[in-house]
C-alpha positions as CSV (number, residue, x, y, z in Angstrom):
1,X,0.0,0.0,0.0
2,X,1.4,3.4,-0.9
3,X,2.0,6.0,1.8
4,X,-0.7,8.1,0.3
5,X,-3.4,5.4,0.7
6,X,-2.1,4.4,4.1
7,X,-2.3,7.9,5.6
8,X,-5.4,9.8,6.4
9,X,-6.5,12.3,9.1
10,X,-8.1,9.3,10.9
11,X,-4.8,7.2,10.8
12,X,-3.4,6.1,14.1
13,X,-0.2,4.4,15.4
14,X,-0.3,1.8,18.1
15,X,1.8,2.7,21.2
16,X,3.7,0.1,23.3
17,X,1.0,0.7,26.0
18,X,-1.6,-0.8,23.7
19,X,-3.4,2.5,23.0
20,X,-3.7,4.1,19.5
21,X,-2.5,7.7,18.9
22,X,-3.6,9.8,15.9
23,X,-0.8,10.5,13.5
24,X,-1.4,14.2,13.3
25,X,-2.0,16.5,16.3
26,X,-2.6,20.2,17.1
27,X,0.1,21.8,19.2
28,X,-1.1,24.7,21.4
29,X,2.3,26.1,22.6
30,X,2.2,29.9,22.9
31,X,-1.5,29.9,22.3
32,X,-3.1,31.6,25.3
33,X,-6.5,31.6,23.8
34,X,-6.5,28.1,22.2
35,X,-10.2,27.3,22.4
36,X,-10.9,28.6,18.8
37,X,-8.0,26.7,17.4
38,X,-9.0,23.5,19.2
39,X,-12.6,23.8,18.1
40,X,-11.5,24.4,14.5
41,X,-9.2,21.4,14.7
42,X,-11.9,19.1,16.1
43,X,-14.4,20.3,13.6
44,X,-12.2,19.4,10.6
45,X,-11.2,16.0,11.9
46,X,-8.3,16.3,14.2
47,X,-8.5,14.0,17.2
48,X,-5.2,14.8,18.9
49,X,-4.2,17.8,20.9
50,X,-0.8,18.5,22.5
51,X,-0.6,20.8,25.6
52,X,1.7,21.1,28.6
53,X,1.7,22.6,32.1
54,X,4.2,25.2,30.8
55,X,1.7,26.3,28.1
56,X,-0.9,27.3,30.8
57,X,-3.9,26.2,28.7
58,X,-4.8,22.7,29.9
59,X,-8.0,24.2,31.1
60,X,-8.9,25.7,27.7
61,X,-8.2,22.3,26.0
62,X,-10.7,20.7,28.3
63,X,-13.2,23.5,27.7
64,X,-12.8,23.1,23.9
65,X,-13.5,19.4,24.2
66,X,-16.6,20.0,26.2
67,X,-17.8,22.7,23.8
68,X,-17.1,20.5,20.7
69,X,-19.7,17.8,21.8
70,X,-17.3,15.1,20.7
71,X,-17.0,12.3,23.3
72,X,-13.8,12.6,25.4
73,X,-12.8,9.1,24.6
74,X,-12.6,9.9,20.9
75,X,-9.9,12.6,21.5
76,X,-6.3,11.9,22.3
77,X,-4.8,14.6,24.7
78,X,-1.2,14.9,25.8
79,X,0.2,17.1,28.6
80,X,3.7,17.4,30.1
81,X,5.4,18.1,33.4
82,X,8.0,20.8,33.3
83,X,11.5,20.8,34.8
84,X,10.8,22.9,37.8
85,X,8.2,20.3,39.0
86,X,10.4,17.3,38.5
87,X,10.8,14.9,41.5
88,X,8.4,12.2,42.7
89,X,6.1,14.1,45.0
90,X,6.0,17.3,42.9
91,X,5.2,15.3,39.8
92,X,2.3,13.5,41.6
93,X,1.0,16.9,42.5
94,X,1.5,18.2,39.0
95,X,-0.4,15.4,37.4
96,X,-3.3,15.9,39.8
97,X,-3.3,19.6,39.1
98,X,-3.2,19.0,35.4
99,X,-6.3,16.8,35.7
100,X,-8.1,19.4,37.8
101,X,-7.5,22.1,35.2
102,X,-8.3,19.8,32.3
103,X,-11.6,18.7,34.1
104,X,-11.5,15.1,32.8
105,X,-10.4,12.0,34.6
106,X,-7.3,11.0,32.6
107,X,-4.8,12.1,30.0
108,X,-4.1,9.8,27.0
109,X,-0.4,10.6,27.2
110,X,1.8,12.4,29.8
111,X,5.4,13.4,29.1
112,X,8.5,14.5,30.9
113,X,8.9,17.9,29.1
114,X,12.7,17.8,29.1
115,X,15.7,16.1,30.7
116,X,17.1,19.3,32.1
117,X,16.5,18.5,35.8
118,X,19.3,16.0,36.0
119,X,19.4,12.2,36.2
120,X,18.1,11.7,39.8
121,X,15.1,14.0,39.5
122,X,14.1,12.8,36.0
123,X,14.1,9.2,37.2
124,X,12.0,10.2,40.2
125,X,9.7,11.9,37.8
126,X,9.5,8.8,35.6
127,X,8.6,6.7,38.6
128,X,5.8,9.1,39.5
129,X,4.4,8.8,35.9
130,X,4.6,5.0,36.1
131,X,2.5,5.2,39.2
132,X,0.1,7.7,37.7
133,X,-0.4,5.2,34.8
134,X,-1.1,2.4,37.3
135,X,-3.7,4.6,39.0
136,X,-5.5,5.3,35.7
137,X,-4.7,9.0,35.7
138,X,-2.7,8.7,32.4
139,X,-3.0,5.9,29.8
140,X,0.5,6.2,28.3
141,X,3.7,7.8,29.4
142,X,6.6,9.2,27.5
143,X,9.4,11.8,27.3
144,X,10.3,14.9,25.3
145,X,13.7,16.2,24.2
146,X,15.3,13.0,25.4
147,X,18.4,11.4,23.7
148,X,18.9,7.7,23.6
149,X,21.3,8.1,26.5
150,X,18.5,9.6,28.7
151,X,16.2,6.7,27.8
152,X,18.9,4.2,28.6
153,X,19.0,5.6,32.1
154,X,15.4,4.5,32.5
155,X,16.2,1.0,31.2
156,X,19.2,0.7,33.4
157,X,17.0,1.5,36.4
158,X,14.8,-1.5,35.6
159,X,11.8,0.7,34.6
160,X,9.5,0.5,31.6
161,X,10.8,2.6,28.7
162,X,8.7,5.5,27.2
163,X,6.0,4.9,24.7
164,X,6.8,8.2,23.0
165,X,9.6,10.7,22.6
166,X,8.6,14.2,21.4
167,X,11.5,16.1,19.8
168,X,12.1,19.0,17.5
169,X,12.0,17.4,14.1
170,X,11.8,18.9,10.6
171,X,13.9,18.7,7.4
172,X,16.6,21.0,8.8
173,X,16.9,19.2,12.1
174,X,16.3,15.5,11.7
175,X,17.8,14.2,14.9
176,X,18.8,11.0,13.1
177,X,20.6,9.3,16.1
178,X,17.5,9.8,18.3
179,X,15.0,8.7,15.7
180,X,17.0,5.6,14.9
181,X,17.2,4.7,18.5
182,X,13.5,5.2,19.0
183,X,12.7,3.1,15.9
184,X,14.9,0.3,17.2
185,X,13.3,0.4,20.6
186,X,9.6,0.6,19.6
187,X,9.3,4.3,20.7
188,X,7.0,6.5,18.6
189,X,8.5,9.8,17.7
190,X,6.4,13.0,17.8
191,X,7.7,16.0,15.9
192,X,7.3,19.4,17.5
193,X,8.1,22.5,15.4
194,X,7.4,20.5,12.2
195,X,6.8,23.7,10.3
196,X,10.3,24.9,11.1
197,X,9.5,28.5,11.9
198,X,11.1,31.1,9.6
199,X,12.5,28.6,7.0
200,X,9.4,27.6,5.0
201,X,10.6,29.9,2.2
202,X,13.6,27.6,1.5
203,X,14.0,27.1,-2.3
204,X,13.5,23.3,-2.1
205,X,10.2,23.7,-0.2
206,X,9.1,26.4,-2.6
207,X,9.8,24.2,-5.6
208,X,7.9,21.3,-4.1
209,X,5.0,23.6,-3.2
210,X,4.7,24.5,-6.8
211,X,5.1,20.9,-8.0
212,X,2.4,19.5,-5.8
213,X,0.2,22.6,-5.6
214,X,0.5,22.6,-1.8
215,X,1.8,25.2,0.5
216,X,5.2,24.8,2.1
217,X,3.7,23.9,5.5
218,X,1.8,21.0,4.0
219,X,5.0,19.8,2.3
220,X,6.8,19.9,5.6
221,X,4.0,18.0,7.4
222,X,3.8,15.4,4.6
223,X,7.6,14.8,4.9
224,X,7.1,14.1,8.6
225,X,4.2,11.8,8.0
226,X,5.9,9.8,5.4
227,X,8.9,9.2,7.7
228,X,6.5,7.7,10.2
229,X,6.7,10.6,12.7
230,X,3.7,12.2,14.4
231,X,3.8,15.9,13.6
232,X,2.2,18.5,15.9
233,X,1.9,21.7,13.9
234,X,0.7,24.7,16.0
235,X,-1.4,27.6,14.9
236,X,-3.7,30.0,16.6
237,X,-5.6,30.7,13.3
238,X,-8.5,28.3,12.5
239,X,-7.9,28.6,8.8
240,X,-4.3,27.5,9.2
241,X,-5.3,24.7,11.5
242,X,-7.6,23.4,8.6
243,X,-4.9,24.0,6.0
244,X,-2.3,22.0,8.0
245,X,-4.6,19.0,8.0
246,X,-4.7,18.9,4.2
247,X,-1.6,16.8,3.8
248,X,-3.3,13.5,2.9
249,X,-4.3,13.8,-0.8
250,X,-0.8,13.8,-2.2
251,X,2.4,11.8,-1.8
252,X,6.0,13.1,-2.0
253,X,7.9,10.8,-4.4
254,X,11.2,9.2,-3.4
255,X,13.4,11.8,-5.1
256,X,11.6,14.7,-3.4
257,X,11.8,13.0,0.0
258,X,15.5,12.6,-0.6
259,X,15.8,16.3,-1.5
260,X,14.2,17.2,1.8
261,X,16.3,14.7,3.7
262,X,19.4,16.5,2.2
263,X,18.4,19.7,4.0
264,X,19.5,18.3,7.4
265,X,21.9,20.5,9.3
266,X,22.0,18.4,12.4
267,X,21.8,20.3,15.7
268,X,22.7,23.5,13.9
269,X,19.3,23.3,12.2
270,X,17.3,23.5,15.4
271,X,15.0,26.5,15.8
272,X,14.0,25.9,19.4
273,X,15.7,25.1,22.7
274,X,16.3,21.4,21.7
275,X,17.9,20.3,25.1
276,X,18.6,16.8,23.9
277,X,22.2,17.1,25.1
278,X,21.4,17.9,28.7
279,X,23.7,16.1,31.2
């Protein structure tokens, strides 16, 4: 089956936890009034929203779900615990506070937002997430901005490894050692900043935009989908939310995927904090 036929807005990937996660999500970072964007996303078929405690809009995501009229169980929602709240007890409190704000009984996925707190605290945080999963507060657990080395710490401690690793990922920053590690270990890779802010006017993207009659954002999203990643494009504009979902009626051919792959600049291509090298 071709990638085009295999992919649709309803497509999901099975996590190691046994739950299915939609292959395209809406990111709501830096969106302090995210209800309109969430409602637009849900209306056009998205069933995956990515928030975090740091974003300060978990409550709005919950409100949007309620206003949408779509059953909670049909929508996959992720949140994350930030560095300052790492540690076992503080993470337990953070998860409970996230649920209180969200106004529902569980999150589909809960992540450690970054490895910046250091080995001891991030392992304590991971143990707290394992216990939150056992308690039914979260269905799946994962990490963000982790390298393979950080995940190996979890394995060495005798703990279950993450179901998901969310990292900065786009044609200019492909994080190949991390994505290879995740693929080898059954960890699904989510791509944040898939629209590579400020670089969508690159000549290769512009050329492909003309060739496929798609905008450059759709080209970038399609590249991510065809690599098997789960892109999380963010936008506060409902019309862009809709446009970003229209990446399923075309397929980048092998040569064009290779042209985009050739844009990789490694760590130098990052456009965000990208703390994957944290000690």
